[in-house]
DSSP file (Angstrom, degrees, kcal/mol; ACC not computed):
  #  RESIDUE AA STRUCTURE BP1 BP2  ACC     N-H-->O    O-->H-N    N-H-->O    O-->H-N    TCO  KAPPA ALPHA  PHI   PSI    X-CA   Y-CA   Z-CA
    1    1 A M              0   0    0      0, 0.0     3,-0.0     0, 0.0     0, 0.0   0.000 360.0 360.0 360.0 133.2  -12.2  -13.5   28.7
    2    2 A D    >>  -     0   0    0      1,-0.1     4,-1.4     4,-0.0     3,-0.7  -0.571 360.0-132.2 -77.8 136.7  -13.9  -10.2   28.4
    3    3 A P  H 3> S+     0   0    0      0, 0.0     4,-2.2     0, 0.0     5,-0.2   0.819 109.1  60.1 -59.8 -28.3  -12.8   -8.1   25.3
    4    4 A L  H 3> S+     0   0    0      2,-0.2     4,-2.7     1,-0.2     5,-0.2   0.856 101.0  54.3 -68.1 -32.5  -12.3   -5.1   27.6
    5    5 A I  H <> S+     0   0    0     -3,-0.7     4,-2.5     2,-0.2    -1,-0.2   0.931 107.6  50.5 -62.5 -44.7   -9.7   -7.2   29.6
    6    6 A V  H  X S+     0   0    0     -4,-1.4     4,-1.9     2,-0.2    -2,-0.2   0.912 111.9  46.4 -60.5 -45.2   -7.9   -7.8   26.3
    7    7 A A  H  X S+     0   0    0     -4,-2.2     4,-2.2     1,-0.2    -2,-0.2   0.915 113.8  48.6 -62.3 -45.9   -7.9   -4.0   25.5
    8    8 A T  H  X S+     0   0    0     -4,-2.7     4,-1.3     1,-0.2    -2,-0.2   0.875 108.4  54.2 -66.8 -34.4   -6.8   -3.1   29.0
    9    9 A A  H  < S+     0   0    0     -4,-2.5     4,-0.5    -5,-0.2     3,-0.3   0.918 108.7  49.6 -63.2 -42.7   -4.0   -5.7   28.9
   10   10 A L  H >< S+     0   0    0     -4,-1.9     3,-0.9     1,-0.2    -2,-0.2   0.883 109.6  49.7 -62.4 -41.8   -2.7   -4.1   25.7
   11   11 A Q  H 3< S+     0   0    0     -4,-2.2    -1,-0.2     1,-0.2    -2,-0.2   0.721 106.2  59.0 -72.0 -21.2   -2.7   -0.7   27.1
   12   12 A G  T 3< S+     0   0    0     -4,-1.3    -1,-0.2    -3,-0.3    -2,-0.2   0.543  74.8 107.6 -80.7 -10.0   -0.9   -2.0   30.1
   13   13 A I  S <  S-     0   0    0     -3,-0.9     2,-1.4    -4,-0.5    22,-0.0  -0.570  72.6-135.0 -73.3 123.9    2.1   -3.3   28.1
   14   14 A P        +     0   0    0      0, 0.0     2,-1.1     0, 0.0    -1,-0.1  -0.090  56.3 135.4 -82.6  42.8    4.9   -0.8   29.0
   15   15 A L        +     0   0    0     -2,-1.4     2,-0.3    20,-0.1    -2,-0.1  -0.787  30.4 149.6 -89.7 105.4    6.2   -0.3   25.5
   16   16 A T    >   -     0   0    0     -2,-1.1     3,-1.3     1,-0.1     4,-0.4  -0.881  63.7-109.5-133.3 164.7    6.7    3.4   25.4
   17   17 A R  T >> S+     0   0    0     -2,-0.3     3,-1.0     1,-0.3     4,-0.8   0.743 112.9  73.5 -66.1 -21.5    9.0    5.8   23.7
   18   18 A R  H >> S+     0   0    0      1,-0.3     3,-0.8     2,-0.2     4,-0.5   0.873  88.2  63.2 -57.8 -35.4   10.5    6.5   27.1
   19   19 A M  H X4 S+     0   0    0     -3,-1.3     3,-1.1     1,-0.2     4,-0.3   0.810  89.7  67.5 -57.5 -31.0   12.1    3.0   26.8
   20   20 A L  H X4 S+     0   0    0     -3,-1.0     3,-1.4    -4,-0.4    -1,-0.2   0.907  97.3  51.9 -61.8 -40.2   14.1    4.3   23.8
   21   21 A G  H << S+     0   0    0     -4,-0.8     3,-0.3    -3,-0.8    -1,-0.3   0.698 108.9  52.3 -66.5 -18.4   16.1    6.6   26.0
   22   22 A D  T X< S+     0   0    0     -3,-1.1     3,-2.2    -4,-0.5     6,-0.4   0.331  74.6 106.3 -94.2   4.3   16.9    3.7   28.2
   23   23 A M  T <   +     0   0    0     -3,-1.4    -1,-0.2    -4,-0.3     6,-0.1   0.746  69.1  65.0 -64.3 -24.6   18.2    1.4   25.6
   24   24 A Y  T 3  S+     0   0    0     -3,-0.3    -1,-0.3    -4,-0.2     2,-0.3   0.673  90.0  85.6 -72.5 -14.6   21.9    1.8   26.6
   25   25 A Q  S X> S-     0   0    0     -3,-2.2     3,-1.3     1,-0.1     4,-0.6  -0.612  81.0-132.9 -85.9 144.3   21.0    0.1   29.9
   26   26 A S  H 3> S+     0   0    0     -2,-0.3     4,-1.1     1,-0.3     3,-0.5   0.759 103.0  69.2 -64.6 -22.1   21.0   -3.6   30.2
   27   27 A S  H 3> S+     0   0    0      1,-0.2     4,-2.9     2,-0.2    -1,-0.3   0.770  85.9  69.2 -71.1 -20.2   17.7   -3.5   32.0
   28   28 A A  H <> S+     0   0    0     -3,-1.3     4,-2.6    -6,-0.4    -1,-0.2   0.922  98.0  51.2 -63.8 -41.8   16.1   -2.4   28.7
   29   29 A D  H  X S+     0   0    0     -4,-0.6     4,-2.3    -3,-0.5    -1,-0.2   0.886 110.3  48.2 -61.3 -39.4   16.8   -5.9   27.3
   30   30 A R  H  X S+     0   0    0     -4,-1.1     4,-2.5     2,-0.2    -2,-0.2   0.942 110.5  51.8 -67.1 -43.7   15.2   -7.5   30.3
   31   31 A D  H  X S+     0   0    0     -4,-2.9     4,-2.4     1,-0.2    -2,-0.2   0.893 110.1  49.0 -57.4 -40.1   12.2   -5.2   29.9
   32   32 A L  H  X S+     0   0    0     -4,-2.6     4,-2.6     2,-0.2    -1,-0.2   0.908 108.7  52.4 -66.2 -39.0   11.9   -6.2   26.2
   33   33 A A  H  X S+     0   0    0     -4,-2.3     4,-2.4     1,-0.2    -2,-0.2   0.926 110.5  49.6 -59.1 -45.3   12.1   -9.9   27.2
   34   34 A K  H  X S+     0   0    0     -4,-2.5     4,-2.3     2,-0.2    -2,-0.2   0.875 110.0  49.3 -61.2 -41.0    9.3   -9.2   29.7
   35   35 A I  H  X S+     0   0    0     -4,-2.4     4,-2.6     2,-0.2    -2,-0.2   0.879 109.9  52.4 -70.7 -35.2    7.2   -7.5   27.1
   36   36 A L  H  X S+     0   0    0     -4,-2.6     4,-2.7     2,-0.2    -2,-0.2   0.940 108.9  49.4 -57.7 -48.4    7.8  -10.3   24.7
   37   37 A K  H  X S+     0   0    0     -4,-2.4     4,-2.4     1,-0.2    -2,-0.2   0.923 112.2  47.8 -55.7 -47.0    6.6  -12.8   27.3
   38   38 A E  H  X S+     0   0    0     -4,-2.3     4,-2.5     1,-0.2    -1,-0.2   0.913 112.8  49.3 -65.3 -40.2    3.4  -10.7   28.0
   39   39 A L  H  X S+     0   0    0     -4,-2.6     4,-2.7     2,-0.2    -1,-0.2   0.905 109.9  50.3 -66.8 -38.6    2.7  -10.5   24.3
   40   40 A E  H  X S+     0   0    0     -4,-2.7     4,-1.8    -5,-0.2    -1,-0.2   0.911 112.4  47.8 -58.5 -41.8    3.2  -14.2   23.8
   41   41 A S  H  X S+     0   0    0     -4,-2.4     4,-2.4     2,-0.2    -2,-0.2   0.902 111.8  49.2 -67.9 -39.0    0.8  -14.8   26.6
   42   42 A L  H  X S+     0   0    0     -4,-2.5     4,-2.8     1,-0.2     5,-0.3   0.891 108.3  56.1 -67.5 -37.2   -1.8  -12.3   25.2
   43   43 A K  H  X S+     0   0    0     -4,-2.7     4,-2.1     2,-0.2    -1,-0.2   0.896 108.6  45.6 -58.5 -42.6   -1.4  -14.0   21.8
   44   44 A E  H  X S+     0   0    0     -4,-1.8     4,-2.2     2,-0.2    -2,-0.2   0.892 113.4  50.0 -68.7 -42.3   -2.4  -17.4   23.3
   45   45 A K  H  X S+     0   0    0     -4,-2.4     4,-2.9     2,-0.2     5,-0.5   0.915 111.3  48.3 -61.2 -42.2   -5.3  -15.9   25.2
   46   46 A L  H  X S+     0   0    0     -4,-2.8     4,-1.6     1,-0.2     8,-0.4   0.917 112.0  49.0 -64.6 -43.1   -6.6  -14.2   22.2
   47   47 A K  H  < S+     0   0    0     -4,-2.1    -1,-0.2    -5,-0.3    -2,-0.2   0.887 117.1  42.4 -64.1 -36.7   -6.3  -17.4   20.2
   48   48 A A  H  < S+     0   0    0     -4,-2.2     3,-0.3     2,-0.1    -2,-0.2   0.946 130.6  19.8 -75.0 -50.2   -8.1  -19.4   22.8
   49   49 A S  H  < S+     0   0    0     -4,-2.9    -3,-0.2     1,-0.2    -2,-0.2   0.844 133.7  26.8 -94.2 -36.0  -10.9  -17.0   23.7
   50   50 A Y    >X  +     0   0    0     -4,-1.6     4,-2.4    -5,-0.5     3,-0.6  -0.538  61.8 162.6-126.4  61.2  -11.3  -14.5   20.9
   51   51 A F  H 3> S+     0   0    0     -3,-0.3     4,-2.7     1,-0.3     5,-0.2   0.839  77.2  55.9 -59.1 -33.4  -10.1  -16.3   17.7
   52   52 A Y  H 3> S+     0   0    0      2,-0.2     4,-1.4     1,-0.2    -1,-0.3   0.895 111.1  45.5 -66.8 -35.9  -11.9  -13.8   15.4
   53   53 A L  H <> S+     0   0    0     -3,-0.6     4,-1.3     2,-0.2    -2,-0.2   0.900 112.2  51.1 -64.4 -43.4  -10.0  -11.0   17.2
   54   54 A Y  H  X S+     0   0    0     -4,-2.4     4,-1.0    -8,-0.4     3,-0.5   0.930 107.9  51.5 -62.1 -47.3   -6.8  -12.9   17.0
   55   55 A V  H  < S+     0   0    0     -4,-2.7     4,-0.4     1,-0.2     3,-0.2   0.838 109.0  51.8 -56.6 -37.2   -7.2  -13.5   13.3
   56   56 A A  H  < S+     0   0    0     -4,-1.4    -1,-0.2     1,-0.2    -2,-0.2   0.775 122.9  28.8 -75.0 -23.9   -7.8   -9.8   12.6
   57   57 A V  H  X S+     0   0    0     -4,-1.3     4,-2.5    -3,-0.5    -1,-0.2   0.300  88.1 104.9-118.3  11.2   -4.7   -8.8   14.5
   58   58 A E  H  X S+     0   0    0     -4,-1.0     4,-2.6    -3,-0.2     5,-0.2   0.905  80.7  49.5 -60.2 -46.6   -2.5  -11.8   14.0
   59   59 A S  H  > S+     0   0    0     -4,-0.4     4,-2.1     1,-0.2    -1,-0.2   0.903 114.1  45.0 -65.0 -38.4   -0.2  -10.1   11.3
   60   60 A I  H  > S+     0   0    0      2,-0.2     4,-2.3     1,-0.2    -1,-0.2   0.936 113.8  49.3 -71.5 -42.5    0.4   -7.0   13.4
   61   61 A L  H  X S+     0   0    0     -4,-2.5     4,-2.3     1,-0.2    -2,-0.2   0.880 111.3  49.8 -59.7 -40.1    1.0   -9.1   16.6
   62   62 A Q  H  X S+     0   0    0     -4,-2.6     4,-2.5     2,-0.2    -1,-0.2   0.891 109.8  51.8 -68.2 -38.8    3.5  -11.3   14.7
   63   63 A R  H  X S+     0   0    0     -4,-2.1     4,-2.4    -5,-0.2    -2,-0.2   0.910 109.7  48.6 -61.9 -40.7    5.3   -8.2   13.4
   64   64 A I  H  X S+     0   0    0     -4,-2.3     4,-2.6     2,-0.2    -2,-0.2   0.924 113.2  47.1 -64.1 -44.1    5.6   -6.8   16.8
   65   65 A L  H  X S+     0   0    0     -4,-2.3     4,-2.1     1,-0.2    -2,-0.2   0.896 113.1  49.4 -62.3 -42.1    7.0  -10.1   18.3
   66   66 A R  H  X S+     0   0    0     -4,-2.5     4,-2.1     2,-0.2    -1,-0.2   0.919 112.9  46.2 -65.1 -43.5    9.4  -10.4   15.4
   67   67 A D  H  X S+     0   0    0     -4,-2.4     4,-1.9     1,-0.2    -2,-0.2   0.898 113.8  48.2 -70.2 -40.1   10.7   -6.9   15.7
   68   68 A L  H  X S+     0   0    0     -4,-2.6     4,-1.4    -5,-0.2    -1,-0.2   0.843 111.3  50.7 -68.4 -30.9   11.1   -7.1   19.5
   69   69 A S  H  X S+     0   0    0     -4,-2.1     4,-0.7    -5,-0.2    -2,-0.2   0.875 110.6  49.3 -67.7 -39.5   12.8  -10.4   19.2
   70   70 A E  H  X S+     0   0    0     -4,-2.1     4,-0.8     1,-0.2     3,-0.4   0.834 106.0  56.7 -66.8 -34.8   15.2   -9.0   16.7
   71   71 A S  H >< S+     0   0    0     -4,-1.9     3,-0.7     1,-0.2    -1,-0.2   0.873 100.6  57.0 -68.3 -36.2   15.9   -6.0   18.9
   72   72 A T  H 3< S+     0   0    0     -4,-1.4    -1,-0.2     1,-0.2    -2,-0.2   0.787 108.8  48.2 -66.3 -22.1   17.1   -8.2   21.8
   73   73 A K  H 3< S+     0   0    0     -4,-0.7    -1,-0.2    -3,-0.4     2,-0.2   0.680  92.1  99.3 -83.1 -19.1   19.7   -9.7   19.5
   74   74 A Q    <<  -     0   0    0     -4,-0.8    -3,-0.0    -3,-0.7    -4,-0.0  -0.488  48.0-174.7 -80.2 135.4   20.9   -6.4   18.2
   75   75 A V        +     0   0    0     -2,-0.2     2,-0.3     5,-0.0    -1,-0.1   0.782  61.8  87.1 -93.1 -38.7   24.1   -4.9   19.7
   76   76 A D     >  -     0   0    0      1,-0.2     4,-2.2     2,-0.1     5,-0.1  -0.492  69.3-149.0 -72.5 127.8   24.1   -1.5   18.0
   77   77 A V  H  > S+     0   0    0     -2,-0.3     4,-2.5     1,-0.2     5,-0.2   0.897  95.2  53.1 -62.6 -41.6   22.1    0.9   20.1
   78   78 A E  H  > S+     0   0    0      1,-0.2     4,-1.9     2,-0.2    -1,-0.2   0.901 110.8  46.1 -63.3 -43.1   20.9    3.0   17.2
   79   79 A A  H  > S+     0   0    0      2,-0.2     4,-2.4     1,-0.2    -1,-0.2   0.878 112.3  52.0 -62.7 -39.5   19.6   -0.1   15.3
   80   80 A K  H  X S+     0   0    0     -4,-2.2     4,-2.5     2,-0.2     5,-0.2   0.906 108.7  50.8 -64.5 -42.4   17.9   -1.3   18.5
   81   81 A I  H  X S+     0   0    0     -4,-2.5     4,-2.4     1,-0.2    -1,-0.2   0.897 109.7  50.4 -61.0 -42.2   16.2    2.1   18.9
   82   82 A E  H  X S+     0   0    0     -4,-1.9     4,-2.1     1,-0.2    -2,-0.2   0.932 112.1  47.2 -63.8 -45.4   15.0    1.9   15.3
   83   83 A I  H  X S+     0   0    0     -4,-2.4     4,-2.3     2,-0.2    -2,-0.2   0.901 112.2  47.8 -64.7 -41.0   13.6   -1.6   15.8
   84   84 A V  H  X S+     0   0    0     -4,-2.5     4,-2.7     2,-0.2    -1,-0.2   0.868 110.4  53.2 -70.4 -36.3   11.8   -0.7   19.1
   85   85 A D  H  X S+     0   0    0     -4,-2.4     4,-2.5    -5,-0.2     5,-0.2   0.937 108.9  50.1 -62.4 -42.6   10.4    2.4   17.5
   86   86 A R  H  X S+     0   0    0     -4,-2.1     4,-1.9     1,-0.2    -2,-0.2   0.932 111.2  48.1 -59.5 -46.3    9.0    0.3   14.6
   87   87 A A  H  X S+     0   0    0     -4,-2.3     4,-2.4     1,-0.2    -1,-0.2   0.908 108.5  55.4 -62.6 -41.1    7.5   -2.1   17.2
   88   88 A Y  H  X S+     0   0    0     -4,-2.7     4,-2.1     1,-0.2    -2,-0.2   0.929 107.1  48.8 -60.1 -43.1    6.0    0.8   19.1
   89   89 A S  H  X S+     0   0    0     -4,-2.5     4,-2.1     1,-0.2    -1,-0.2   0.897 111.5  49.7 -63.0 -36.3    4.3    2.0   15.9
   90   90 A S  H  X S+     0   0    0     -4,-1.9     4,-2.5    -5,-0.2    -1,-0.2   0.846 107.9  54.5 -67.9 -33.5    2.9   -1.5   15.3
   91   91 A M  H  X S+     0   0    0     -4,-2.4     4,-2.7     2,-0.2    -2,-0.2   0.905 107.4  49.5 -68.7 -38.2    1.7   -1.6   18.9
   92   92 A V  H  X S+     0   0    0     -4,-2.1     4,-2.5     2,-0.2    -2,-0.2   0.927 111.6  49.3 -63.7 -44.4   -0.2    1.6   18.3
   93   93 A E  H  X S+     0   0    0     -4,-2.1     4,-2.3     2,-0.2    -2,-0.2   0.913 111.1  50.8 -60.6 -43.5   -1.7    0.1   15.1
   94   94 A L  H  X S+     0   0    0     -4,-2.5     4,-2.7     2,-0.2     5,-0.2   0.926 110.2  48.0 -63.3 -47.6   -2.6   -3.1   17.1
   95   95 A R  H  X S+     0   0    0     -4,-2.7     4,-2.9     1,-0.2     5,-0.2   0.933 111.7  50.3 -58.5 -45.9   -4.4   -1.1   19.8
   96   96 A S  H  X S+     0   0    0     -4,-2.5     4,-2.3     1,-0.2    -2,-0.2   0.916 109.9  50.7 -58.1 -44.3   -6.3    0.9   17.3
   97   97 A R  H  X S+     0   0    0     -4,-2.3     4,-2.5     2,-0.2    -1,-0.2   0.922 113.2  44.5 -59.9 -49.6   -7.4   -2.2   15.5
   98   98 A I  H  X S+     0   0    0     -4,-2.7     4,-2.5     2,-0.2    -1,-0.2   0.898 111.9  52.4 -67.7 -37.1   -8.7   -3.9   18.6
   99   99 A D  H  X S+     0   0    0     -4,-2.9     4,-2.0    -5,-0.2    -2,-0.2   0.906 111.0  48.1 -57.4 -41.6  -10.4   -0.8   19.9
  100  100 A Y  H  X S+     0   0    0     -4,-2.3     4,-2.6    -5,-0.2     5,-0.2   0.938 112.8  47.3 -68.8 -49.0  -12.2   -0.5   16.6
  101  101 A M  H  X S+     0   0    0     -4,-2.5     4,-2.2     1,-0.2    -2,-0.2   0.908 111.8  51.0 -62.0 -40.5  -13.2   -4.1   16.6
  102  102 A L  H  X S+     0   0    0     -4,-2.5     4,-1.5     1,-0.2    -1,-0.2   0.892 112.3  46.5 -67.1 -41.1  -14.4   -4.0   20.2
  103  103 A R  H  X S+     0   0    0     -4,-2.0     4,-0.7     2,-0.2    -1,-0.2   0.879 111.1  51.2 -70.6 -38.7  -16.5   -0.9   19.5
  104  104 A S  H >< S+     0   0    0     -4,-2.6     3,-0.7     1,-0.2    -2,-0.2   0.869 108.5  53.4 -63.9 -34.8  -18.0   -2.4   16.3
  105  105 A E  H 3< S+     0   0    0     -4,-2.2    -2,-0.2     1,-0.2    -1,-0.2   0.874 103.8  56.2 -67.9 -35.3  -18.9   -5.5   18.3
  106  106 A Q  H 3<        0   0    0     -4,-1.5    -1,-0.2     1,-0.3    -2,-0.2   0.676 360.0 360.0 -71.4 -16.0  -20.8   -3.4   20.9
  107  107 A R    <<        0   0    0     -3,-0.7    -1,-0.3    -4,-0.7    -2,-0.2   0.452 360.0 360.0 -81.9 360.0  -23.0   -1.8   18.2
């Protein structure tokens, strides 16, 4: 698997602040479940193909997965928004870390 495919896959995960406004809709939980599934798949691909990259981002990825799993169980909309916002911040951190590692690798 090409590292650029990994970076592109991360950028294509639709976790955006726009979702926060949609939290009151039941479709938001389905969207979160879909994102969780995509992240789990990405985690397995990273583990299999780019273990060094997986090790570097494992803690961030686990934090995102844990937060998103927690948000799907949450009933309170405000709490759900807070959890998803925290996951969004972690996603930004994850993307930055992978981008940095890929740039370092190309040098």
